[in-house]
N, C-alpha and C positions, 0 to 999 in steps of 0.2 A: 135694576136687579143687582144683587150682590155678585161680584166676580167669581167668588168661590162656588156659588150655585150654578153659574153658567159653565164653569169648568167641570163641575160634577155632572151636569146634564150632557155635555159634550162627551165626557168619559163614558157615561152610561150608553149613549147612542153608539159610540165606537165599539164598546164591548158587545152590545147586542148585535151590531152588524157583523162583527168578527165571529161571534158565536154562530149566527145563522149561516154565514158563508162557510164556516167549517162543517156544519151539519150537512149543507147542500153538497159540498165536495165529497164528504165521506159517503153520503147516500149514492152519489154517482159512481164512486169507486166500488161500493158494495154491489150495486146493480150490474156493473160491468163484470165483476168477478163471478157473480151468479150466472150470468149469461155464458161465460166461458166454461163454467162447471157443467151447465146444462148441455152445452155442445159436446163435452167429453163424455157425459152420461149417454147421450144419444149415440155417439160413436161406439161406446162399449155395448149398448143394447143391440145395435146392428150386428156387431161381431158375435154377441151371444146368440142371436137368432140364426146366424150362419153356421155356428158350430155343429149342430146336429147334421146339417147337410154335408159339411166337410167330413165329419166322422163317418157318415154313410159312404161317401166317396172313397175314403181310406179303406173301409171294409171291402168295397168292390175291387179296388186295386189289389189288395192283399189276396183276395180270392183268385183273381186273374193270375197273379204271380204263382200261387200254389198250383193252379191248373197247368201253367207253363212248366213248372218244375216237375210235375208228375208226368207230363208228356215226354220230357227229356229222359226219364228213367227207363 
């Protein structure tokens, strides 16, 4: 076989291997970042679910404070 063809085939194999390796690494990084974002969204959703409860507790505390202030008068 002609040496130029062998060099071309080796170059082709190296390029293909590098391309697929780059795609695999990029895919892993993308999956990792998506998992991190999903975790942050879960944390945000849990906080959003707790907000109505916290707001209700604040209303109760404010009402108790008003009652105490009225008793002092």
